[in-house]
N, C-alpha and C positions, 0 to 999 in steps of 0.2 A: 320245237314247236309241232301243233299238227295245223294242218290250214284249218280244219270247220271246229266249232264248240257245238257240245253232247246240249242238248234240248233240256234245260231243268223242269222235270215232274209233266207236265199239259203243257209249257207254255207260259202259264199266267204265272201270277204274281207270286212266290213263294208264302206258306203258308205261314203265320206267327212261328219265329225258333227256327227257321230252317234261312238258309244261306243258299244263292246261285256264288257258285266258287266262280275262278279265276278262268276258269277251260269250257265251262256251263254259259247259256244265255235263254231269256227266254224268248218266245217268239221276233217274229223280226220287226212286228211295228213295236212291240212294250219293246225290243233293243233300243230302236232308233228312238221312243219317246226318253228314254234315257238317255242316251247320247245327248240328244239334246237339253238334258237339264246339263250335263259337263259341259256342254260349252256354254252356256248362261253361268253356270259356276265359275268357271277360268275366265270370263269376257271381259270383266272390266277391269280385273288388276293384268291384263295380258296385252290388252290396248291402250293403259293409260301411262305403267309405265315406258313405253318408248315413247311417247307423246312426250314425259318428264324428260328424258334422255335424249330429245329431238332425232328420233331414229322415227325410220317410217314404219306408224301401225300397221298398215295392211300387210306392207313384207313380216312383221310380226307375229301377227297373227296367223300367217301362211307355212312360214317356215316352224309354228309352233306344233303344227299339223304333222308336218314333216318328222321334225324330230320325235314327237308322240310314234307316229307309225315305229321311227327307227331303234327307241328305248325298249318296245313288246318286242321288236323282234331279239334284240342283243339280250335280254332279262330270260328269253324265253319263255313270253307271257305269262310270267309266274310274279311279279309285277306290278298290278294293273294300276297305270298313274297316268297323269298328263300332265306334258310340260308346255308350262306358259312362261311368261316373261319373269326374269329371276330380276326382283327386286336387290341385290345385293352389289351390283355395279354403278347401281344410280348415286351414288357418294364417288367412286374412281371416276366416270363419267365425266361429272360437272367439275371435277379440279381436271381431268383432261381441258373439256372445255374452257376453261379460266385461266388454264395457259396458253390457249391460243389452240389447239385439236382443232380438228375439223371432223365431220364423221368417218373419214375412211381411217384416223386414227384413232378411235374409239371404238371401230369394229377391229382393228390391227390389235387390240390390247387384249381384246375380249376372245380374240380366237388363242391367241399366245396361253389364256387362262384356262380356256377350253380343252388343251391341248394337255397343261400341267394337268388338267382334274382329272382328264381321261388316264393318264400316267399314273396317276395315284390310286386311280381305281385301281387299275391291272396292275400294281402293289398290292395294293389289299386285297384282291382276291389270291394270290398265293401266299402273300404270309400272315392272313388272317386278320379278321376285324379288330383284332383285341390291338393291332398299331395305331389305330388312329384314335384310343385312349391314353394309349403312352405321349405322340408328338402331340395329341391336340384333345388334353380334359379336358371336361366346362369351365374351369375358370377360363380359359383360352378361347375358347369360340366360343362362350358368352359375351366375353369384353372385345372381341373381333364383331361382332353380330353387332351389335350397343356403338360402339367407334362409327361403323358405314354408315347406321342410321344419324347420327345425331352431330357426325359431322357434315351433314347434309339443312341444317340450320339456317346456312346464311344464303343457300340458295333459295330458301323460301323468302326473306326476309330481304334480301338487294334484288332478286330479280323477278318471281312471280308476285309478290304481295304488293309491290310501288304499284302497280299495273292498275289497281282497282280495286284498295281496300276496303269498301263496303260491299261489294260485291263478296270477296275472299273472305271477310268475315263472315257475312251470312253464307256461303257455303260452307263455311267451318259451321257456324251453328248447326246446319242442316244434318250436316254428316253424323254428330254428336248424336244430336239429337236421333236421327233414324239407324245410329247403332246400338244405340240403350233401348230404346222402346220400342221398334220393331221387332218380330220373333221370327223365328225356323227361316228359309228360305233368306227371305225381304232382309232379314237382318246381316246376312252373309254379304249384300250385294250394294249395304249402304252405302260405297264410296261410289260404286256407280250411278245410284238416285242422286247421291250430292252431284254428282256431275252433271246429271240430264235439269235437278234444279237449277246448280245457280250456268249452263248454257239457255235455260227454259228465260230466266232473270236478266242474265242479259241482252238476251234480244227485246223483251221489254221495254227494260231502259231505255235501250239506243231508239226505241218509240218512241216513248213519251219526257224523255229525261234531256236528248239528242248524245250529241261527243263525249266523251272524256277524252283531256289530256295526260297523257303519258309518258313514261317513256318505253318503245316497244324496240327489246334486244334488236339490234342488227337494219334497224332502221332508222331514217331521220340521221345519216351518219356525220359529225362535221367536225371540224376540229378547233386548238385554241382562237383562232382569229372569229370562226362562226362561218367558213367556207366549206362547201360540201370533199367528202373524202369518199374511198369506197371501201377500205380495210379497215373492219374494227381493230383498234389496238387502244395501246397508251394516248396515242396522239390523234386518234381519232374513236369518239366517240356514240355512242346512241344516246340522243336526244329528246327529249319530250314536246309530242308534237296533239292535235287533238287527231281525233279515229274512233272509228267506230269499237265497239266493245264487242262486234260479234261481224264478218264477213264472208256471205257468201259465194263471192266471186267462182273462187278455185272448184268448189263444190261443183257450180253450175260449170265449169268448164271440164268436168273429169269427162269419162267416158263412163259407163255401166259396167263395163266389159275389159280388161287387160291385167299384164301381166305388170307388179311393180317394179319399180323402180331400183335396180342392182347395182353395187358399187361396189371397188377392190379395196380389200382393207389394205392399211398402209402402217409399218410397224418402226412405234419409236419408242428407245429404250424408256428414255424418263416414263412412256405413259402405260407401258406396260407394268412397272415397279407399280405405278395405280393400279393397278389392276388386281393382280395377284392375291392382294387379301384374302379379296373374293372369294377366294378358292375356299380358305377357311369353312367362310359361312358355308359354304353351298355343301361340302364335307360334314357339316354339322348338319342342314336342313335334309339333306337325302339320306343321310344317318337315323335322321329323326322319324321320316314318313318313311319309309321301309320298314322299320319295328313298329310304326304306327299299323300299317297293312298285315305283320305279322301277327301282331297283337288279334287282328280284327279278324282276319282269316285262319288263326291259327295252325300256322305254318312255319316251320322254321327257315326265316329267308336269310339268315347271315354267310350263307352257301354263295349267296346271288348279290351281296352288298356291294362287292367289290364291282360287279356288272355292273351292279343301279348305276354303282357314283359315275364308274368309264361312261355309261349310255346317256349321261346328264352331259357330260363333259362334250362326247363326241360331239351331241345335240346343239351342245354353244356352239363349237369352232364348227361347224355345218354353218347354221343359221348367221354367224358374224362372215364368214368365208362372202358371203354374198351380201351382204348390209345390213342384217337381220339384230335384230335381240339376241339379246344371253337368256339359257332356259332353264328351269329348275321345275323339280316334280312339286304337283301343288298342292296345300294343305284345302285347301277350295274343295278340292273334288275328294280327296279321303271324306272331310264331312260328310256329300254327297253318298258316297260309300255307307258311311258310318249308318246315315238317315234311312241310307232303301237298302242296304244288307244286299246288295247288286252286286259283286265284284266284278263281274265278267269284262275281260278285256275286247269282249265283242264291240260292248258300247265305245269303250274307249278309243276305236280305233271308227264308228260312225262320228266322235268327236272330233277325233282330226280329220278324218273327211269335211265335213261340215266347214270346221277354220281355213282349210285348203280355199275349199268355193269361196270361202267370203273374202279371201285374201286376193282372190282375181276381180273385186270391183271397186277399182280405182276410186268410186262417188263413193261410197261408203267412207277408204283411208281421206278422202280430201274433207270429211263432214268431219271428223275423228280430230284433223289437223286444225278445223275452224276452233277450238276453246277455246277459248280469251285467257288469259294470263290470269287476269283474277279470280279463275275458276279452278284453275289451278293451282294456284295462293294458297285456297281454302281445303284443297284435297292435300294439297301435299304436308300441312301444316299437319294433316293428323296420319297420312301412310309414313311420312317419315319419323314420325317419333314413336307409330307403331315398331317400324323396324327395329331401332334403339330396344326398346320396351321387349324385347324378343329376344333381346342378351340377357336382360334381367330373367327374364322366364325362362333359360336356360339353368342361369345360377339356381330360381331356386327350385326348379324339378331336380336340377342332382345338387342339392343342400351345398351350396359350394361355401366354404368357412372363411368368411373378412375378418376373422380373429386372427389366424393363421399373416403373416405378414407377408410370407413368400406368396401368397395369393392378393391383398391387399395392394401392397407399395409397385408391383409391376402393372397393376390394370391400372392402379389410381392417374400412374404418368404417364402411361401408353393414353389412356382417354382425354386428360389433357392436351397430348400434344397432338392426338387427333380433330378435336375439335377447336381447338385454334389454328387448326394448319399451319402448325410449326413447321420450318424447314430449315433443312437442316445440307448445306451446299456440302456436297461429298469433293466435287469437282465442279470446275466452270460450266459443265457439262452436264451433271451428274448431281442434280439434287433430289434429295430424299423430303417428304411435304406429306402433312397432315395423315391419311390412311396408310399412306407404306411408311412410313417412319413408324407411327404408333402399332402397328403390327408386328414390325420388327424388332420394336424396345420389348412388347410384351413377350415377344416369343424368347428372346434371345434373353429377358430379366427375367421369365419363371423359371425355364429351365435350368439358368447358372445359379442362380436363389436354391433350385431344386436340389442342384447339386452338393451344391454348398454348404445346407445345411444336412443332408442326407439323413443319416438316422439319427440324430437330433432333433427331428422333428418329431413331435407328441402331439400327443391328441390334447393335454395341457393350457397348451402354447396359446397369448391371447394379441392381439395383435395393439390391445390398448397404449403401452410404450411407445409406438411410434407418433403417435395424434399426439400424446401428451403422455410425456416422462414422469415416471413416475405415480401416476394418478389413474385410478381407477374407473372401470367402465360406467357408462353414466346408464345407471335404472339396471344396474347387476349388468353379472353375466350375460352372456349372449349367447350360450348355451347351457343345456342342466351339464352341472360336474361331474364329473366319469366316477364307475363305482372302485375306479383301478387303485 
């Protein structure tokens, strides 16, 4: 990749019908403006998801900039993309923390998953992109994305929502209305707007209605006899206490400039197994984003698909190695490119540098960390549900046929295993639970059934008999009859 970019035309906005290609740029002031748009587009999710996972949002913002630069170098500047915080690991992180894991355990599991993703990318680079579709067909990738999202429902119900149910409900209502009623750019940042709304509402309620009494995770720990204890666990639990919804004590104490807190990862097999299913979701996500960029730029990007997936894995491993959040290419920034028709990688370098500067402001990180639990309760209802429904979107776009029992049965079993957080005790020290168990059941079930069926699988088969033997499908066949 060349160090510089060719100036497109006279450096001004391109005329209708023209595009600014990845190796081109506008004038630097305009390029900085486009870069700022990319920062705003990625900003909401990039700091909300670390907050939800209990990781440092300042460090996540900074490492997203570092990972983006690394990504652009690895793909040779051919795939303009921003690497923000990945939502695919949220379910695994919740499960790891529920099992007693700390932030070091979380980032250790994510680091291993990042290395596996990088290895898969290298494999795809040498074997070709067809290998993805053979191992992870749309029915599998869609199901994995769905179970990752829906497995998070208990986190909303048991952790965030009870902290302040009315603020959670108001924040949820605002997020839904903003996403539906707003247009263009504002609709894209509906979640960020809802967070700001909920934050402001909580502050107003503190001033007008006073403190609220609820349970804050990790605080006011008491044992069964009501005595204070120090380590949260089965016999030492957080109990309700009066508290302000918003506290700015940490914000006041934080410096304006400084390096984020780093920590080394810790590796535990049980946590790693919980994180690995997210690799499947990231493969599907990266592939879709590269295909979208290829369609917009009219370039054949299949030769660099493996490099893009590997670069995402390297970015995730690098970020988590210092205590940061996992990364992935962002659809929000692809939306900015679609709207502006400016695909210049120069704008992404600008966005990455701005993100690094944001990460060096501890006061900003403390402000984000002060977000009330009730606000997170309202936001996560939307975010977790959207993650799950992205799986259904994959099915719809690829016309997955659930009249075929080979598709229907493994997916049905896997989703219930994941949502129900079912545990399989392989040994005393080796449990498979929730997302990990559901993903393994899905992969093994699908490929085994596919191999057993073999040539007997035909386009005319239906899954009606699986659900109701000898009964016809309600409402008629699920697809038009074939002409064969």
